[in-house]
C-alpha positions in Angstrom: 129.1 95.4 93.5 125.3 95.2 92.8 123.0 98.2 93.2 120.4 96.2 95.1 121.7 93.6 97.5 118.5 93.3 99.4 114.9 94.4 98.7 114.2 97.8 100.1 111.4 98.1 102.6 109.7 100.7 100.4 109.4 97.9 97.7 106.1 97.1 99.5 104.7 100.2 97.7 105.6 98.6 94.4 104.0 95.3 95.3 100.8 97.0 96.4 100.8 99.0 93.1 101.0 95.7 91.2 98.1 94.4 93.3 96.2 97.6 92.4 96.8 97.0 88.7 95.3 93.5 89.2 92.1 95.1 90.3 92.1 97.3 87.3 92.3 94.2 85.1 89.5 92.5 87.0 87.3 95.7 86.7 87.9 95.7 82.9 87.1 92.0 82.7 83.9 92.6 84.5 83.0 95.3 82.1 83.5 93.0 79.1 81.5 90.2 80.7 78.6 92.6 81.5 78.8 94.0 77.9 78.7 90.5 76.5 75.4 89.9 78.4 74.0 93.4 77.6 74.8 93.2 73.8 74.4 89.5 73.5 77.9 88.8 72.2 78.6 85.1 72.8 81.9 83.4 73.4 84.3 82.8 71.7 83.6 85.9 69.6 86.3 88.5 70.4 84.7 91.4 68.6 81.2 92.0 67.4 80.5 92.4 63.7 77.7 94.8 64.3 78.0 96.3 67.8 80.4 99.2 68.2 79.5 99.7 71.9 80.6 96.2 72.8 83.7 96.5 70.7 84.7 99.7 72.6 84.5 97.9 75.9 86.4 94.9 74.6 89.1 97.1 73.0 89.8 98.9 76.3 90.4 95.5 77.9 92.4 94.2 75.0 94.6 97.3 74.7 95.3 97.2 78.4 96.3 93.6 78.3 98.6 94.2 75.4 100.7 96.6 77.4 100.3 94.9 80.8 103.5 92.7 80.6 105.6 95.8 79.8 104.0 97.7 82.7 104.6 94.9 85.2 108.2 94.5 84.1 109.0 98.2 84.4 107.2 98.5 87.7 108.9 95.5 89.4 112.4 96.0 87.9 112.7 99.7 88.2 111.1 99.6 91.6 114.1 97.6 93.0 116.1 100.8 93.0 113.4 103.5 92.8 110.4 102.0 94.7 108.5 105.2 95.6 109.0 106.7 92.2 107.9 103.5 90.4 104.9 103.0 92.7 103.7 106.6 92.1 104.3 106.2 88.3 102.5 102.9 88.4 99.5 104.5 90.0 99.6 107.2 87.3 99.5 104.5 84.6 96.5 102.9 86.4 94.6 106.2 86.7 95.4 106.9 83.0 93.9 103.5 82.1 90.8 104.3 84.0 90.4 107.7 82.3 91.1 106.0 78.9 88.4 103.4 79.7 85.7 105.9 80.6 86.6 108.0 77.6 86.4 105.0 75.3 83.1 103.9 76.9 81.6 107.3 76.2 79.7 108.1 73.0 82.7 110.2 71.7 85.7 108.0 71.0 88.0 111.1 71.1 87.5 111.1 74.8 89.8 108.1 75.1 92.7 110.6 74.8 92.0 111.7 78.4 94.0 108.8 79.5 97.2 109.7 77.7 98.7 111.2 80.9 99.2 107.5 82.0 102.1 107.4 79.6 104.0 109.8 81.8 103.9 107.1 84.5 105.0 104.4 82.0 107.9 106.5 80.7 108.9 107.3 84.2 109.1 103.6 85.1 111.1 103.1 81.9 113.6 105.6 83.0 113.8 104.1 86.4 114.3 100.6 84.9 117.1 101.9 82.6 118.7 103.6 85.5 118.6 100.5 87.6 120.0 98.4 84.8 123.0 100.6 84.0 123.8 101.0 87.7 123.5 97.3 88.3 126.1 96.8 85.5 128.4 99.4 87.1 128.2 101.7 84.1 127.1 104.6 86.3 127.8 105.2 90.0 125.2 103.8 92.5 124.0 107.3 93.4 124.3 110.4 91.2 124.3 113.6 93.3 
């Protein structure tokens, strides 16, 4: 028997968290576009050879995009069994990325570490997704009490 035979109503929280992460990506994209204009970095140049400020803005966006597929997979798969937990963890990741961005945008690059708490959210979603997978396969009971 499968763990999830229908999508739980609370999965709406997961969907809205995914939408929230889309706005994060849009915000970061806007920051890169604005930095391109401000620092005169033309397309298709990905990183500037001589402007560290622009590169910091671009790196925040690039780093977030590099991990975004993993985030989405963990959010949407783990959320099938643990929707409230994954939604909350997903928002923690989003807030961690915002803190990371503001830290990276500052004049002290060490401030980017302030966003590390977002990994708590990511690892929570990883655990939920593993739990969902092993229960879906019947390796563990549906509900452990």
